[in-house]
PDB file of N, CA, C, O and CB in Angstrom:
ATOM      1  N   MET A   1       0.816  -1.194   0.000  1.00  0.00           N
ATOM      2  CA  MET A   1       0.000   0.000   0.000  1.00  0.00           C
ATOM      3  C   MET A   1       0.863   1.263   0.000  1.00  0.00           C
ATOM      4  O   MET A   1       0.490   2.262  -0.615  1.00  0.00           O
ATOM      5  CB  MET A   1      -0.930  -0.005   1.201  1.00  0.00           C
ATOM      6  N   THR A   2       2.000   1.231   0.676  1.00  0.00           N
ATOM      7  CA  THR A   2       2.892   2.385   0.706  1.00  0.00           C
ATOM      8  C   THR A   2       3.358   2.744  -0.695  1.00  0.00           C
ATOM      9  O   THR A   2       3.448   3.922  -1.039  1.00  0.00           O
ATOM     10  CB  THR A   2       4.095   2.110   1.609  1.00  0.00           C
ATOM     11  N   GLN A   3       3.653   1.743  -1.497  1.00  0.00           N
ATOM     12  CA  GLN A   3       4.119   1.991  -2.854  1.00  0.00           C
ATOM     13  C   GLN A   3       3.047   2.720  -3.666  1.00  0.00           C
ATOM     14  O   GLN A   3       3.364   3.637  -4.425  1.00  0.00           O
ATOM     15  CB  GLN A   3       4.503   0.670  -3.539  1.00  0.00           C
ATOM     16  N   VAL A   4       1.810   2.329  -3.517  1.00  0.00           N
ATOM     17  CA  VAL A   4       0.711   2.977  -4.234  1.00  0.00           C
ATOM     18  C   VAL A   4       0.564   4.425  -3.764  1.00  0.00           C
ATOM     19  O   VAL A   4       0.367   5.330  -4.575  1.00  0.00           O
ATOM     20  CB  VAL A   4      -0.617   2.199  -4.024  1.00  0.00           C
ATOM     21  N   ALA A   5       0.662   4.636  -2.459  1.00  0.00           N
ATOM     22  CA  ALA A   5       0.564   5.998  -1.921  1.00  0.00           C
ATOM     23  C   ALA A   5       1.715   6.859  -2.423  1.00  0.00           C
ATOM     24  O   ALA A   5       1.506   8.013  -2.798  1.00  0.00           O
ATOM     25  CB  ALA A   5       0.555   5.974  -0.383  1.00  0.00           C
ATOM     26  N   ASN A   6       2.933   6.311  -2.435  1.00  0.00           N
ATOM     27  CA  ASN A   6       4.090   7.059  -2.931  1.00  0.00           C
ATOM     28  C   ASN A   6       3.915   7.422  -4.401  1.00  0.00           C
ATOM     29  O   ASN A   6       4.244   8.535  -4.810  1.00  0.00           O
ATOM     30  CB  ASN A   6       5.379   6.246  -2.738  1.00  0.00           C
ATOM     31  N   PHE A   7       3.398   6.488  -5.193  1.00  0.00           N
ATOM     32  CA  PHE A   7       3.195   6.751  -6.619  1.00  0.00           C
ATOM     33  C   PHE A   7       2.130   7.830  -6.814  1.00  0.00           C
ATOM     34  O   PHE A   7       2.263   8.695  -7.681  1.00  0.00           O
ATOM     35  CB  PHE A   7       2.790   5.456  -7.359  1.00  0.00           C
ATOM     36  N   GLY A   8       1.090   7.772  -6.014  1.00  0.00           N
ATOM     37  CA  GLY A   8       0.046   8.801  -6.082  1.00  0.00           C
ATOM     38  C   GLY A   8       0.596  10.176  -5.761  1.00  0.00           C
ATOM     39  O   GLY A   8       0.278  11.151  -6.443  1.00  0.00           O
ATOM     40  N   LYS A   9       1.422  10.262  -4.726  1.00  0.00           N
ATOM     41  CA  LYS A   9       2.049  11.534  -4.367  1.00  0.00           C
ATOM     42  C   LYS A   9       2.958  12.021  -5.491  1.00  0.00           C
ATOM     43  O   LYS A   9       3.006  13.216  -5.784  1.00  0.00           O
ATOM     44  CB  LYS A   9       2.849  11.391  -3.060  1.00  0.00           C
ATOM     45  N   ALA A  10       3.674  11.098  -6.115  1.00  0.00           N
ATOM     46  CA  ALA A  10       4.572  11.462  -7.217  1.00  0.00           C
ATOM     47  C   ALA A  10       3.775  12.010  -8.399  1.00  0.00           C
ATOM     48  O   ALA A  10       4.193  12.984  -9.025  1.00  0.00           O
ATOM     49  CB  ALA A  10       5.411  10.242  -7.660  1.00  0.00           C
ATOM     50  N   LEU A  11       2.645  11.401  -8.707  1.00  0.00           N
ATOM     51  CA  LEU A  11       1.823  11.886  -9.813  1.00  0.00           C
ATOM     52  C   LEU A  11       1.283  13.284  -9.533  1.00  0.00           C
ATOM     53  O   LEU A  11       1.267  14.134 -10.423  1.00  0.00           O
ATOM     54  CB  LEU A  11       0.667  10.924 -10.076  1.00  0.00           C
ATOM     55  N   VAL A  12       0.845  13.524  -8.309  1.00  0.00           N
ATOM     56  CA  VAL A  12       0.343  14.851  -7.939  1.00  0.00           C
ATOM     57  C   VAL A  12       1.465  15.880  -8.023  1.00  0.00           C
ATOM     58  O   VAL A  12       1.267  16.979  -8.542  1.00  0.00           O
ATOM     59  CB  VAL A  12      -0.262  14.830  -6.516  1.00  0.00           C
ATOM     60  N   ALA A  13       2.640  15.525  -7.512  1.00  0.00           N
ATOM     61  CA  ALA A  13       3.782  16.444  -7.563  1.00  0.00           C
ATOM     62  C   ALA A  13       4.191  16.723  -9.002  1.00  0.00           C
ATOM     63  O   ALA A  13       4.534  17.855  -9.341  1.00  0.00           O
ATOM     64  CB  ALA A  13       4.971  15.869  -6.780  1.00  0.00           C
ATOM     65  N   GLU A  14       4.158  15.706  -9.846  1.00  0.00           N
ATOM     66  CA  GLU A  14       4.536  15.887 -11.249  1.00  0.00           C
ATOM     67  C   GLU A  14       3.527  16.780 -11.965  1.00  0.00           C
ATOM     68  O   GLU A  14       3.911  17.620 -12.778  1.00  0.00           O
ATOM     69  CB  GLU A  14       4.642  14.524 -11.961  1.00  0.00           C
ATOM     70  N   ALA A  15       2.263  16.608 -11.674  1.00  0.00           N
ATOM     71  CA  ALA A  15       1.246  17.485 -12.262  1.00  0.00           C
ATOM     72  C   ALA A  15       1.500  18.930 -11.843  1.00  0.00           C
ATOM     73  O   ALA A  15       1.357  19.842 -12.657  1.00  0.00           O
ATOM     74  CB  ALA A  15      -0.178  17.041 -11.836  1.00  0.00           C
ATOM     75  N   GLY A  16       1.873  19.146 -10.594  1.00  0.00           N
ATOM     76  CA  GLY A  16       2.197  20.486 -10.111  1.00  0.00           C
ATOM     77  C   GLY A  16       3.408  21.064 -10.820  1.00  0.00           C
ATOM     78  O   GLY A  16       3.438  22.253 -11.137  1.00  0.00           O
ATOM     79  N   ALA A  17       4.407  20.227 -11.070  1.00  0.00           N
ATOM     80  CA  ALA A  17       5.612  20.675 -11.775  1.00  0.00           C
ATOM     81  C   ALA A  17       5.272  21.087 -13.200  1.00  0.00           C
ATOM     82  O   ALA A  17       5.792  22.083 -13.703  1.00  0.00           O
ATOM     83  CB  ALA A  17       6.683  19.565 -11.783  1.00  0.00           C
ATOM     84  N   ILE A  18       4.409  20.332 -13.842  1.00  0.00           N
ATOM     85  CA  ILE A  18       4.005  20.644 -15.214  1.00  0.00           C
ATOM     86  C   ILE A  18       3.215  21.955 -15.251  1.00  0.00           C
ATOM     87  O   ILE A  18       3.455  22.812 -16.100  1.00  0.00           O
ATOM     88  CB  ILE A  18       3.161  19.488 -15.809  1.00  0.00           C
ATOM     89  N   VAL A  19       2.277  22.095 -14.322  1.00  0.00           N
ATOM     90  CA  VAL A  19       1.458  23.303 -14.271  1.00  0.00           C
ATOM     91  C   VAL A  19       2.317  24.533 -13.989  1.00  0.00           C
ATOM     92  O   VAL A  19       2.045  25.613 -14.514  1.00  0.00           O
ATOM     93  CB  VAL A  19       0.367  23.163 -13.203  1.00  0.00           C
ATOM     94  N   SER A  20       3.347  24.377 -13.167  1.00  0.00           N
ATOM     95  CA  SER A  20       4.206  25.524 -12.838  1.00  0.00           C
ATOM     96  C   SER A  20       5.206  25.843 -13.944  1.00  0.00           C
ATOM     97  O   SER A  20       5.978  26.795 -13.827  1.00  0.00           O
ATOM     98  CB  SER A  20       4.955  25.257 -11.544  1.00  0.00           C
ATOM     99  N   GLY A  21       5.195  25.055 -15.014  1.00  0.00           N
ATOM    100  CA  GLY A  21       6.019  25.365 -16.166  1.00  0.00           C
ATOM    101  C   GLY A  21       7.406  24.751 -16.175  1.00  0.00           C
ATOM    102  O   GLY A  21       8.242  25.141 -16.990  1.00  0.00           O
ATOM    103  N   GLN A  22       7.670  23.805 -15.293  1.00  0.00           N
ATOM    104  CA  GLN A  22       8.979  23.157 -15.301  1.00  0.00           C
ATOM    105  C   GLN A  22       9.132  22.313 -16.561  1.00  0.00           C
ATOM    106  O   GLN A  22       8.188  21.660 -17.005  1.00  0.00           O
ATOM    107  CB  GLN A  22       9.167  22.285 -14.038  1.00  0.00           C
ATOM    108  N   ASP A  23      10.327  22.336 -17.124  1.00  0.00           N
ATOM    109  CA  ASP A  23      10.612  21.536 -18.308  1.00  0.00           C
ATOM    110  C   ASP A  23      10.592  20.055 -17.955  1.00  0.00           C
ATOM    111  O   ASP A  23      10.976  19.682 -16.847  1.00  0.00           O
ATOM    112  CB  ASP A  23      11.971  21.927 -18.917  1.00  0.00           C
ATOM    113  N   PRO A  24      10.151  19.206 -18.881  1.00  0.00           N
ATOM    114  CA  PRO A  24      10.173  17.758 -18.614  1.00  0.00           C
ATOM    115  C   PRO A  24      11.613  17.242 -18.552  1.00  0.00           C
ATOM    116  O   PRO A  24      12.543  17.891 -19.033  1.00  0.00           O
ATOM    117  CB  PRO A  24       9.379  16.991 -19.704  1.00  0.00           C
ATOM    118  N   VAL A  25      11.770  16.094 -17.967  1.00  0.00           N
ATOM    119  CA  VAL A  25      13.073  15.437 -17.899  1.00  0.00           C
ATOM    120  C   VAL A  25      13.424  14.956 -19.305  1.00  0.00           C
ATOM    121  O   VAL A  25      12.613  14.308 -19.966  1.00  0.00           O
ATOM    122  CB  VAL A  25      13.067  14.242 -16.870  1.00  0.00           C
ATOM    123  N   THR A  26      14.627  15.275 -19.756  1.00  0.00           N
ATOM    124  CA  THR A  26      15.068  14.796 -21.064  1.00  0.00           C
ATOM    125  C   THR A  26      15.436  13.319 -20.951  1.00  0.00           C
ATOM    126  O   THR A  26      15.651  12.814 -19.850  1.00  0.00           O
ATOM    127  CB  THR A  26      16.276  15.631 -21.593  1.00  0.00           C
ATOM    128  N   SER A  27      15.506  12.638 -22.070  1.00  0.00           N
ATOM    129  CA  SER A  27      15.877  11.222 -22.041  1.00  0.00           C
ATOM    130  C   SER A  27      17.299  11.049 -21.517  1.00  0.00           C
ATOM    131  O   SER A  27      17.590  10.068 -20.833  1.00  0.00           O
ATOM    132  CB  SER A  27      15.747  10.601 -23.443  1.00  0.00           C
ATOM    133  N   GLU A  28      18.188  11.995 -21.833  1.00  0.00           N
ATOM    134  CA  GLU A  28      19.556  11.931 -21.325  1.00  0.00           C
ATOM    135  C   GLU A  28      19.598  12.111 -19.805  1.00  0.00           C
ATOM    136  O   GLU A  28      20.321  11.398 -19.110  1.00  0.00           O
ATOM    137  CB  GLU A  28      20.421  12.998 -22.003  1.00  0.00           C
ATOM    138  N   GLU A  29      18.818  13.066 -19.295  1.00  0.00           N
ATOM    139  CA  GLU A  29      18.762  13.287 -17.856  1.00  0.00           C
ATOM    140  C   GLU A  29      18.163  12.060 -17.148  1.00  0.00           C
ATOM    141  O   GLU A  29      18.642  11.660 -16.087  1.00  0.00           O
ATOM    142  CB  GLU A  29      17.933  14.555 -17.539  1.00  0.00           C
ATOM    143  N   GLN A  30      17.134  11.479 -17.729  1.00  0.00           N
ATOM    144  CA  GLN A  30      16.530  10.286 -17.139  1.00  0.00           C
ATOM    145  C   GLN A  30      17.551   9.154 -17.106  1.00  0.00           C
ATOM    146  O   GLN A  30      17.650   8.433 -16.113  1.00  0.00           O
ATOM    147  CB  GLN A  30      15.268   9.859 -17.931  1.00  0.00           C
ATOM    148  N   HIS A  31      18.305   8.998 -18.180  1.00  0.00           N
ATOM    149  CA  HIS A  31      19.330   7.957 -18.231  1.00  0.00           C
ATOM    150  C   HIS A  31      20.391   8.192 -17.156  1.00  0.00           C
ATOM    151  O   HIS A  31      20.807   7.247 -16.486  1.00  0.00           O
ATOM    152  CB  HIS A  31      19.984   7.912 -19.626  1.00  0.00           C
ATOM    153  N   GLN A  32      20.832   9.435 -16.983  1.00  0.00           N
ATOM    154  CA  GLN A  32      21.832   9.761 -15.965  1.00  0.00           C
ATOM    155  C   GLN A  32      21.316   9.444 -14.572  1.00  0.00           C
ATOM    156  O   GLN A  32      22.056   8.924 -13.737  1.00  0.00           O
ATOM    157  CB  GLN A  32      22.225  11.236 -16.053  1.00  0.00           C
ATOM    158  N   ARG A  33      20.048   9.754 -14.317  1.00  0.00           N
ATOM    159  CA  ARG A  33      19.446   9.437 -13.013  1.00  0.00           C
ATOM    160  C   ARG A  33      19.432   7.926 -12.786  1.00  0.00           C
ATOM    161  O   ARG A  33      19.770   7.445 -11.705  1.00  0.00           O
ATOM    162  CB  ARG A  33      18.005  10.006 -12.921  1.00  0.00           C
ATOM    163  N   LEU A  34      19.039   7.196 -13.812  1.00  0.00           N
ATOM    164  CA  LEU A  34      18.962   5.739 -13.689  1.00  0.00           C
ATOM    165  C   LEU A  34      20.334   5.123 -13.444  1.00  0.00           C
ATOM    166  O   LEU A  34      20.450   4.162 -12.683  1.00  0.00           O
ATOM    167  CB  LEU A  34      18.341   5.136 -14.944  1.00  0.00           C
ATOM    168  N   VAL A  35      21.372   5.659 -14.074  1.00  0.00           N
ATOM    169  CA  VAL A  35      22.733   5.177 -13.839  1.00  0.00           C
ATOM    170  C   VAL A  35      23.113   5.386 -12.377  1.00  0.00           C
ATOM    171  O   VAL A  35      23.729   4.515 -11.764  1.00  0.00           O
ATOM    172  CB  VAL A  35      23.740   5.897 -14.768  1.00  0.00           C
ATOM    173  N   ILE A  36      22.748   6.537 -11.819  1.00  0.00           N
ATOM    174  CA  ILE A  36      23.004   6.797 -10.398  1.00  0.00           C
ATOM    175  C   ILE A  36      22.284   5.753  -9.548  1.00  0.00           C
ATOM    176  O   ILE A  36      22.869   5.191  -8.622  1.00  0.00           O
ATOM    177  CB  ILE A  36      22.545   8.232 -10.004  1.00  0.00           C
ATOM    178  N   CYS A  37      21.029   5.497  -9.858  1.00  0.00           N
ATOM    179  CA  CYS A  37      20.243   4.518  -9.097  1.00  0.00           C
ATOM    180  C   CYS A  37      20.864   3.126  -9.151  1.00  0.00           C
ATOM    181  O   CYS A  37      20.954   2.429  -8.141  1.00  0.00           O
ATOM    182  CB  CYS A  37      18.814   4.465  -9.627  1.00  0.00           C
ATOM    183  N   MET A  38      21.287   2.739 -10.345  1.00  0.00           N
ATOM    184  CA  MET A  38      21.817   1.390 -10.514  1.00  0.00           C
ATOM    185  C   MET A  38      23.105   1.162  -9.719  1.00  0.00           C
ATOM    186  O   MET A  38      23.470   0.017  -9.453  1.00  0.00           O
ATOM    187  CB  MET A  38      22.070   1.119 -11.982  1.00  0.00           C
ATOM    188  N   SER A  39      23.794   2.238  -9.340  1.00  0.00           N
ATOM    189  CA  SER A  39      25.012   2.096  -8.545  1.00  0.00           C
ATOM    190  C   SER A  39      24.731   2.144  -7.044  1.00  0.00           C
ATOM    191  O   SER A  39      25.653   2.019  -6.238  1.00  0.00           O
ATOM    192  CB  SER A  39      26.002   3.187  -8.917  1.00  0.00           C
ATOM    193  N   CYS A  40      23.483   2.321  -6.669  1.00  0.00           N
ATOM    194  CA  CYS A  40      23.088   2.471  -5.262  1.00  0.00           C
ATOM    195  C   CYS A  40      22.818   1.109  -4.616  1.00  0.00           C
ATOM    196  O   CYS A  40      22.337   0.185  -5.272  1.00  0.00           O
ATOM    197  CB  CYS A  40      21.838   3.365  -5.150  1.00  0.00           C
ATOM    198  N   ASN A  41      23.128   0.999  -3.341  1.00  0.00           N
ATOM    199  CA  ASN A  41      22.871  -0.238  -2.588  1.00  0.00           C
ATOM    200  C   ASN A  41      21.378  -0.533  -2.436  1.00  0.00           C
ATOM    201  O   ASN A  41      20.996  -1.678  -2.194  1.00  0.00           O
ATOM    202  CB  ASN A  41      23.514  -0.148  -1.209  1.00  0.00           C
ATOM    203  N   PHE A  42      20.539   0.483  -2.575  1.00  0.00           N
ATOM    204  CA  PHE A  42      19.094   0.296  -2.421  1.00  0.00           C
ATOM    205  C   PHE A  42      18.396  -0.078  -3.724  1.00  0.00           C
ATOM    206  O   PHE A  42      17.190  -0.321  -3.726  1.00  0.00           O
ATOM    207  CB  PHE A  42      18.475   1.552  -1.869  1.00  0.00           C
ATOM    208  N   TYR A  43      19.129  -0.128  -4.825  1.00  0.00           N
ATOM    209  CA  TYR A  43      18.560  -0.495  -6.126  1.00  0.00           C
ATOM    210  C   TYR A  43      18.543  -2.012  -6.236  1.00  0.00           C
ATOM    211  O   TYR A  43      19.562  -2.672  -6.035  1.00  0.00           O
ATOM    212  CB  TYR A  43      19.373   0.139  -7.305  1.00  0.00           C
ATOM    213  N   ASP A  44      17.376  -2.558  -6.557  1.00  0.00           N
ATOM    214  CA  ASP A  44      17.255  -4.009  -6.680  1.00  0.00           C
ATOM    215  C   ASP A  44      16.314  -4.352  -7.825  1.00  0.00           C
ATOM    216  O   ASP A  44      15.098  -4.185  -7.724  1.00  0.00           O
ATOM    217  CB  ASP A  44      16.752  -4.634  -5.359  1.00  0.00           C
ATOM    218  N   ASN A  45      16.898  -4.832  -8.910  1.00  0.00           N
ATOM    219  CA  ASN A  45      16.115  -5.329 -10.038  1.00  0.00           C
ATOM    220  C   ASN A  45      15.071  -4.313 -10.526  1.00  0.00           C
ATOM    221  O   ASN A  45      13.913  -4.660 -10.758  1.00  0.00           O
ATOM    222  CB  ASN A  45      15.426  -6.624  -9.650  1.00  0.00           C
ATOM    223  N   GLY A  46      15.500  -3.066 -10.674  1.00  0.00           N
ATOM    224  CA  GLY A  46      14.619  -2.045 -11.206  1.00  0.00           C
ATOM    225  C   GLY A  46      13.813  -1.269 -10.193  1.00  0.00           C
ATOM    226  O   GLY A  46      13.097  -0.335 -10.555  1.00  0.00           O
ATOM    227  N   ARG A  47      13.917  -1.637  -8.927  1.00  0.00           N
ATOM    228  CA  ARG A  47      13.141  -0.970  -7.878  1.00  0.00           C
ATOM    229  C   ARG A  47      14.055  -0.399  -6.801  1.00  0.00           C
ATOM    230  O   ARG A  47      15.164  -0.882  -6.573  1.00  0.00           O
ATOM    231  CB  ARG A  47      12.136  -1.945  -7.251  1.00  0.00           C
ATOM    232  N   CYS A  48      13.553   0.640  -6.152  1.00  0.00           N
ATOM    233  CA  CYS A  48      14.240   1.206  -4.997  1.00  0.00           C
ATOM    234  C   CYS A  48      13.712   0.500  -3.750  1.00  0.00           C
ATOM    235  O   CYS A  48      12.502   0.445  -3.526  1.00  0.00           O
ATOM    236  CB  CYS A  48      14.030   2.765  -4.907  1.00  0.00           C
ATOM    237  N   LEU A  49      14.611  -0.032  -2.952  1.00  0.00           N
ATOM    238  CA  LEU A  49      14.199  -0.731  -1.740  1.00  0.00           C
ATOM    239  C   LEU A  49      13.697   0.227  -0.660  1.00  0.00           C
ATOM    240  O   LEU A  49      13.023  -0.208   0.274  1.00  0.00           O
ATOM    241  CB  LEU A  49      15.353  -1.552  -1.200  1.00  0.00           C
ATOM    242  N   LEU A  50      14.007   1.517  -0.765  1.00  0.00           N
ATOM    243  CA  LEU A  50      13.529   2.484   0.220  1.00  0.00           C
ATOM    244  C   LEU A  50      12.095   2.925  -0.052  1.00  0.00           C
ATOM    245  O   LEU A  50      11.253   2.905   0.846  1.00  0.00           O
ATOM    246  CB  LEU A  50      14.439   3.693   0.242  1.00  0.00           C
ATOM    247  N   CYS A  51      11.820   3.323  -1.287  1.00  0.00           N
ATOM    248  CA  CYS A  51      10.478   3.845  -1.592  1.00  0.00           C
ATOM    249  C   CYS A  51       9.601   2.833  -2.320  1.00  0.00           C
ATOM    250  O   CYS A  51       8.381   2.992  -2.368  1.00  0.00           O
ATOM    251  CB  CYS A  51      10.591   5.102  -2.430  1.00  0.00           C
ATOM    252  N   GLY A  52      10.208   1.798  -2.884  1.00  0.00           N
ATOM    253  CA  GLY A  52       9.443   0.777  -3.596  1.00  0.00           C
ATOM    254  C   GLY A  52       9.120   1.127  -5.038  1.00  0.00           C
ATOM    255  O   GLY A  52       8.466   0.353  -5.737  1.00  0.00           O
ATOM    256  N   CYS A  53       9.575   2.293  -5.485  1.00  0.00           N
ATOM    257  CA  CYS A  53       9.234   2.750  -6.838  1.00  0.00           C
ATOM    258  C   CYS A  53       9.975   1.984  -7.923  1.00  0.00           C
ATOM    259  O   CYS A  53      11.086   1.492  -7.727  1.00  0.00           O
ATOM    260  CB  CYS A  53       9.532   4.222  -6.974  1.00  0.00           C
ATOM    261  N   ASN A  54       9.320   1.904  -9.071  1.00  0.00           N
ATOM    262  CA  ASN A  54       9.956   1.430 -10.287  1.00  0.00           C
ATOM    263  C   ASN A  54      10.807   2.583 -10.785  1.00  0.00           C
ATOM    264  O   ASN A  54      10.283   3.652 -11.095  1.00  0.00           O
ATOM    265  CB  ASN A  54       8.903   0.955 -11.371  1.00  0.00           C
ATOM    266  N   MET A  55      12.103   2.380 -10.865  1.00  0.00           N
ATOM    267  CA  MET A  55      13.004   3.482 -11.165  1.00  0.00           C
ATOM    268  C   MET A  55      12.975   3.899 -12.625  1.00  0.00           C
ATOM    269  O   MET A  55      13.332   5.036 -12.934  1.00  0.00           O
ATOM    270  CB  MET A  55      14.395   3.110 -10.785  1.00  0.00           C
ATOM    271  N   ASP A  56      12.563   3.024 -13.535  1.00  0.00           N
ATOM    272  CA  ASP A  56      12.392   3.435 -14.932  1.00  0.00           C
ATOM    273  C   ASP A  56      11.332   4.534 -15.010  1.00  0.00           C
ATOM    274  O   ASP A  56      11.457   5.459 -15.813  1.00  0.00           O
ATOM    275  CB  ASP A  56      11.993   2.220 -15.828  1.00  0.00           C
ATOM    276  N   ALA A  57      10.305   4.439 -14.197  1.00  0.00           N
ATOM    277  CA  ALA A  57       9.248   5.451 -14.187  1.00  0.00           C
ATOM    278  C   ALA A  57       9.661   6.679 -13.372  1.00  0.00           C
ATOM    279  O   ALA A  57       9.545   7.810 -13.843  1.00  0.00           O
ATOM    280  CB  ALA A  57       7.949   4.857 -13.623  1.00  0.00           C
ATOM    281  N   LYS A  58      10.138   6.452 -12.158  1.00  0.00           N
ATOM    282  CA  LYS A  58      10.420   7.564 -11.250  1.00  0.00           C
ATOM    283  C   LYS A  58      11.491   8.507 -11.792  1.00  0.00           C
ATOM    284  O   LYS A  58      11.392   9.719 -11.602  1.00  0.00           O
ATOM    285  CB  LYS A  58      10.852   7.030  -9.901  1.00  0.00           C
ATOM    286  N   THR A  59      12.502   7.978 -12.458  1.00  0.00           N
ATOM    287  CA  THR A  59      13.571   8.832 -12.966  1.00  0.00           C
ATOM    288  C   THR A  59      13.090   9.774 -14.064  1.00  0.00           C
ATOM    289  O   THR A  59      13.791  10.724 -14.412  1.00  0.00           O
ATOM    290  CB  THR A  59      14.706   7.981 -13.488  1.00  0.00           C
ATOM    291  N   GLY A  60      11.922   9.526 -14.605  1.00  0.00           N
ATOM    292  CA  GLY A  60      11.359  10.389 -15.633  1.00  0.00           C
ATOM    293  C   GLY A  60      10.485  11.512 -15.098  1.00  0.00           C
ATOM    294  O   GLY A  60      10.011  12.347 -15.868  1.00  0.00           O
ATOM    295  N   PHE A  61      10.266  11.544 -13.789  1.00  0.00           N
ATOM    296  CA  PHE A  61       9.434  12.582 -13.183  1.00  0.00           C
ATOM    297  C   PHE A  61      10.306  13.755 -12.756  1.00  0.00           C
ATOM    298  O   PHE A  61      11.232  13.582 -11.963  1.00  0.00           O
ATOM    299  CB  PHE A  61       8.646  12.022 -11.975  1.00  0.00           C
ATOM    300  N   ARG A  62      10.023  14.933 -13.267  1.00  0.00           N
ATOM    301  CA  ARG A  62      10.765  16.153 -12.909  1.00  0.00           C
ATOM    302  C   ARG A  62      10.736  16.381 -11.403  1.00  0.00           C
ATOM    303  O   ARG A  62      11.741  16.788 -10.821  1.00  0.00           O
ATOM    304  CB  ARG A  62      10.179  17.379 -13.640  1.00  0.00           C
ATOM    305  N   SER A  63       9.618  16.129 -10.780  1.00  0.00           N
ATOM    306  CA  SER A  63       9.436  16.430  -9.364  1.00  0.00           C
ATOM    307  C   SER A  63      10.005  15.358  -8.436  1.00  0.00           C
ATOM    308  O   SER A  63      10.064  15.564  -7.223  1.00  0.00           O
ATOM    309  CB  SER A  63       7.978  16.614  -9.076  1.00  0.00           C
ATOM    310  N   ALA A  64      10.424  14.222  -8.985  1.00  0.00           N
ATOM    311  CA  ALA A  64      10.899  13.107  -8.154  1.00  0.00           C
ATOM    312  C   ALA A  64      12.268  13.400  -7.556  1.00  0.00           C
ATOM    313  O   ALA A  64      13.082  14.113  -8.143  1.00  0.00           O
ATOM    314  CB  ALA A  64      10.959  11.817  -8.976  1.00  0.00           C
ATOM    315  N   LYS A  65      12.499  12.846  -6.398  1.00  0.00           N
ATOM    316  CA  LYS A  65      13.781  12.955  -5.701  1.00  0.00           C
ATOM    317  C   LYS A  65      14.253  11.557  -5.324  1.00  0.00           C
ATOM    318  O   LYS A  65      13.458  10.634  -5.141  1.00  0.00           O
ATOM    319  CB  LYS A  65      13.663  13.863  -4.434  1.00  0.00           C
ATOM    320  N   CYS A  66      15.557  11.433  -5.215  1.00  0.00           N
ATOM    321  CA  CYS A  66      16.146  10.171  -4.758  1.00  0.00           C
ATOM    322  C   CYS A  66      15.753   9.951  -3.291  1.00  0.00           C
ATOM    323  O   CYS A  66      15.920  10.847  -2.464  1.00  0.00           O
ATOM    324  CB  CYS A  66      17.712  10.181  -4.926  1.00  0.00           C
ATOM    325  N   ALA A  67      15.240   8.779  -2.974  1.00  0.00           N
ATOM    326  CA  ALA A  67      14.823   8.480  -1.610  1.00  0.00           C
ATOM    327  C   ALA A  67      16.002   8.347  -0.654  1.00  0.00           C
ATOM    328  O   ALA A  67      15.877   8.648   0.533  1.00  0.00           O
ATOM    329  CB  ALA A  67      14.010   7.212  -1.589  1.00  0.00           C
ATOM    330  N   ALA A  68      17.138   7.901  -1.161  1.00  0.00           N
ATOM    331  CA  ALA A  68      18.322   7.715  -0.304  1.00  0.00           C
ATOM    332  C   ALA A  68      19.025   9.032  -0.040  1.00  0.00           C
ATOM    333  O   ALA A  68      19.352   9.349   1.103  1.00  0.00           O
ATOM    334  CB  ALA A  68      19.301   6.727  -0.945  1.00  0.00           C
ATOM    335  N   THR A  69      19.256   9.789  -1.079  1.00  0.00           N
ATOM    336  CA  THR A  69      19.962  11.073  -0.980  1.00  0.00           C
ATOM    337  C   THR A  69      19.326  12.034  -1.975  1.00  0.00           C
ATOM    338  O   THR A  69      19.727  12.066  -3.138  1.00  0.00           O
ATOM    339  CB  THR A  69      21.505  10.909  -1.258  1.00  0.00           C
ATOM    340  N   PRO A  70      18.342  12.818  -1.541  1.00  0.00           N
ATOM    341  CA  PRO A  70      17.622  13.687  -2.472  1.00  0.00           C
ATOM    342  C   PRO A  70      18.504  14.609  -3.321  1.00  0.00           C
ATOM    343  O   PRO A  70      18.091  15.017  -4.407  1.00  0.00           O
ATOM    344  CB  PRO A  70      16.666  14.517  -1.708  1.00  0.00           C
ATOM    345  N   ALA A  71      19.691  14.938  -2.856  1.00  0.00           N
ATOM    346  CA  ALA A  71      20.556  15.822  -3.629  1.00  0.00           C
ATOM    347  C   ALA A  71      21.222  15.104  -4.814  1.00  0.00           C
ATOM    348  O   ALA A  71      21.835  15.747  -5.667  1.00  0.00           O
ATOM    349  CB  ALA A  71      21.621  16.415  -2.722  1.00  0.00           C
ATOM    350  N   LYS A  72      21.099  13.779  -4.863  1.00  0.00           N
ATOM    351  CA  LYS A  72      21.726  13.031  -5.974  1.00  0.00           C
ATOM    352  C   LYS A  72      21.140  13.440  -7.311  1.00  0.00           C
ATOM    353  O   LYS A  72      21.875  13.608  -8.285  1.00  0.00           O
ATOM    354  CB  LYS A  72      21.552  11.516  -5.775  1.00  0.00           C
ATOM    355  N   TRP A  73      19.831  13.603  -7.373  1.00  0.00           N
ATOM    356  CA  TRP A  73      19.173  14.047  -8.608  1.00  0.00           C
ATOM    357  C   TRP A  73      17.834  14.666  -8.295  1.00  0.00           C
ATOM    358  O   TRP A  73      17.127  15.100  -9.204  1.00  0.00           O
ATOM    359  CB  TRP A  73      18.998  12.880  -9.589  1.00  0.00           C
TER     360      TRP A  73
END
C-alpha cells in the first residue's frame, strides 16, 4: 500500500511541476538518473528498496527525488 501511496504523491507532484512550467526530464537526464540509481545499494532489479518505486518510471518525473539522498538528482 505504501508503494501505491508514494506513486500517487509522485503523480500529484509531477502534475504540479508541469502546471508551474517546469521543463520535462530529457531522455539523457533520465538515463543519468537511472545510472546513479543502478550504482546504489538500495537499487534491486529495477526498484528502490527504500520507496518501492519502479526506477524506470520515477527517474522520468521532474518532481521526483532520490529516496536515499535527495541531492543526488
